Every structure is written in structure tokens, then in C-alpha cells.
N, C-alpha and C positions, 0 to 999 in steps of 0.2 A: 243722256250723252255718253253711252259707254264707247269705250276707247277714245274719245276725245276728252277735252274740258281740262279742268286744273286737276282732276282726278284720274285722268285717262292711263297714267302710266302707274298706278298706284299697285294691283295685282300683280304685274311683272316685278316691281320694286320689291314686293313682299316676299314672293317665291324665291327670287334670286340671293335677297337679302338674307334670309333664313338660311338657305344653303351655305352662304359665305360665313354667316355667323357661327353656324356650325362647325364648319372647318377651322374657323379663327381660334374659337374659345376651345376647341379640342386640342389644337396646337398650343395655347398658353396653358392649359392645362397639364399636358404633357411635359412641357418645358424641354431643358436640355437639346439634345440632337434634333429632337422633332420641331421644335420651336424654331430653332436656328435655321432648320432645313426650309420650314415654312415660309419664314421671313424671307431667306435668300430666294428662293423661287419668286414670290411676290415682288422683290427687287427687280429680278431679271427681266421679270414680264412689264414691270413699269419703266424700265429703262426701253426696252424693246419697243414700248408703245411710243414713249418720248423720241426716239430715234425715228420711227415710221411718221409722227407728227412734223418734225423738222425737216426730215429729209424724206418725203413721200417718193415711192418707187425704188427706193435703195432696200430692199428687202434683206440681201445677204449681209451688209452693215447692221442693219437693226437686230438680226439674230446674233451676230457676232458680238456687238455692244451689249445686249442682253445678257449673253451668256456670261461675259467678262464681268459685268456687273454683280450677277448672281455668286458668280465663284469667289470674287473680291470680297462680297459681303459676309460669306459664307467662313473664309479664311481669317479675315479681321478679328472675329471674336476670339478665336483661339490662340492668336498670336500674341507674344508679350506686348505691352503697353507701347514700346518704342516704335514697332513694327504695325501697329494696327492704323494709324492715320496714313502712312505712305501707301498702304495695299488699299485703303478705302479711295485713296486719291489717283490709283493706276487709271480706273477707266476715264476718269476726267482728262488725264493726260493724253492717253490715247485717243479721246473724241477731240481734243484741241489739234493733234496733229492731223487725224483722219477725216473731222469733220469741219474744216477751216471756214465755209461759208456761214456755218450756223454756231460756231464756237462760243458767240458772247452768249447764246441762249443756253446750249446745250450745256456746256461747262461748268456754270453754277446751279443749274438744275441736277444734274447728275451727282454733284458733290451733296447737295441738299437732300438726294434721295439716299444716297450710301451714309451720310452721316444719321438720318433719321432711322434707317434700318438697324445700324450699330447701337442707336439710343434704345431701341425697342429690345434688341438682344441684351444690352446691359440692363436695363431694369429688370427683366425676367431672371437673368442667371444671377444678378446680384442683390434683388430684393424680394424674390421670389412672385408666387402666384398672385397674392393679394393686391401688391401694387401695380402690377401689370394689368390685371383684372380694373382696377379703379381708372387708369389709362384709358383701356378700351370703352368702359362705360361712360367718361367723359366726353370722348370722341362720338361715340354713338349717340348718347343723349343730345349732344349739340344738334348731331346732323339731323335726328328725328325731330328735335323741336323747331328746328329751322324750317323744315319741311313742311309740318303741318300749321305751324304758327304763320309762315310766310303765306300760305294757301288760304287759310281761315280769316287771317286778319288783314294781309297785305299791308299798303301804306307806302310810305318812302321807300326808295331803292337805297340799299346799301352804298354800293359802287356801280351805277349803272354801267358806266364806259367800259368796265370790265367783266361784270357779273351782273346782267340786266335782271336775273331773276331773284337774286339774294335781296331781301328787304331788312329795314331795322328791326319789324317786328320780330323776324325769325332770328336774328342776329342776337337781340336781347331775350328772347327766349332760351336760345342755346346758353346765354351766360347762367341764366336762372337755373335751369335743369342741371348744367355742370356743378353750380353751387349746392343744389339738393344732394347729387351724387357725393360730392365732398362731405357734406353733414352727415350723410350715411355711414360714410367710412370713418368719420370722425368717432361715432357712437359705436363702431365695430372695433376699432384699432386704438382707440384711445388717443389718436392725433391731436393737437392742438389746433385753434382756429384758422392757423396759417393755411390749412388744407381747404378752407373756402377760398382763401384770395388764390391759391395756386390752381385748384380745380377751375375758377374762372379765367385766368391767364391762359390755362391749358387750352380751355374752350375757345377763347380768343386767337390763340396760335393755330388751332385746328380751323377756324374760319380764314386765317390769313392763308394757310396752306392750299385751301380752296380756291381763295382768290387768286393766288399764284398760277395756280395750274389753269385756271379761267383764263389768265393772260397768255399764257401760251397756246392754248386752244386759238383763242381770238387771232393770235399773231399767224397761227398755221391756218387758218380758215376752216377749222373742223368743230363739230358739235360735241363730240365723244372722244376719247383718248384711243378707243378701239370700239368693238363691238363683242368683247369676251363674255360681258355678264348682262343677260337680258333685263331692260329695263335700268340699267346702272349705266350702261357704256363699257368703260374698261376698266382693269384695277386701279389706274391712275385716278380715275373719276372716284373711285371708291375709297382709296387709300390717301387720297391728297391731305384730308384732315388729320389723319393718324401721323403723317410724316412732319406735318408742322407743329403738333404737340409734341412730338418724338424729340422733335430738335430743342424744344423748350425745355423738356424734362432733361435731356442730356447735357444741357447747360447748367440747370439748376443742380444735376449731380456732382459736378466737378465745382460748383462756387459754394455748395452748403451740404453736401452728403445727403442725397435725396433718399428717402423721404425724411426731410428736417423733422427731429423731435417725435418721430412716429414710435421708438421704443424708449 
């Protein structure tokens, strides 16, 4: 059943996934300006995809909103703390005024995307390569485990009204793999058992990011956020989980001083 069936998209997913992973891990390794630039470009493209989904046919506004989001994300990490949040909110404010027909969907998602981007940049700049790598591996492990477990085991759907392909078997497999990643980092870094819980929580947040993006796609009547990545759809389709997990980590950072107990 080549090209069809439950594994029909596997080859394209693997090839494009490897290219995307290499680019992302290279940016994580490089850190600094390179990582900020990478995240800012991805942020801009995701907002471009979002605008195209909720306002199809309005290509000019999609490009302008994507560019504005990318610039806001880039500047915010370099601004003093008091200016970072207002800067991140600029694309949402502009969208509220410029896209009144879809503001109820657009505004919260733009805020979600920009805060997540800021969270990723903050983790890399404040806590270094190891803890950003932990976040990447938790999200990637969740996604990979969910993909294979969902197709091999199947079973009841997690939230069929919004994401008809996501199963409970894949969801739980994601939590387990995330906890395994957390255990590995416990051994390497000397972090406490809290990391197992945080890893599972980040996995769940990643899955909620996926669910949230699926809701937007269903509302917009599209299968993928775009066709930028063969076998994967768009960047929003690939980074929705990272956005959810990054929001959780951003909250944890400000509440407890992430990663708590690691040093």
C-alpha cells in the first residue's frame, strides 16, 4: 500500500523532519543571535500561516502580520523586561484593529505564539543549551511516540471533535517518552525527581498546543496550516507542540526559577 494507508506519509515526514530537526538543533547549539533569529523567522512564518488560515485570500495582510510578528519577537528578547511584554503584544493589537472579523480567534493565538517564542528564547539565553535541548527532546519525543503508538495501537480517540486522529494510546505514549527523557536528564544534570513531573507536564502542554492548532484548522476548514514542509504541512503544524510546551516553561520560569533544583 505504497503512498496510502496509515504509513503513507512516513517517508516524506522522515525526510523533511530530519532537515527541520538539523536546522533547529543547529540553531539551539549556536544560541545567541542565531537562535533568536531562527525563532523569530519561524514565529513570523507561523503568524503568516495563521493569518492565511483565518483570512484566506488576503495575502498582503498575511505577509505584513507575519513580518510584524517576527520583528516583535526578535526585539522583545533584547529589550528590558518592562518593554518586552508590550512589544510582544503589538502584533495582537494591530490584528485586533486590522482584522476585526476574526479577532476572537486571531488575537489570542498571536499572543500565544509570541509568548511561546519569547519562552524559547528565554530558556536558551538564561539556562543554556542543555535545558533547551531537554525541551526540544520532550516535545519531539511526545510527537514521535504519539505518531507511532497511535498508528500501531490505535484505540479510543483523545478528542475526536477537534483532532480526529489523536488517540489515547498516542497521548499516553507521549507522556511516557517525555518522562523517560526527563529521567535521562536527571541522570546527566543531577536534577531532582521533579523533572519527571515537569517533563510529563510539558508533554501534555505540547499536546494541548497541537489540539489548539487543530481547532483553528477545523474552524478555517483547512487540513494543514500551509504546504511549506512536505509530509508535515506548515510550520504551525510542526511547532504547535513546542509552542504549548514553551508557554508552560515560561510560566514555570517565572514562578519557580526554571529549572528548579537543577544546580
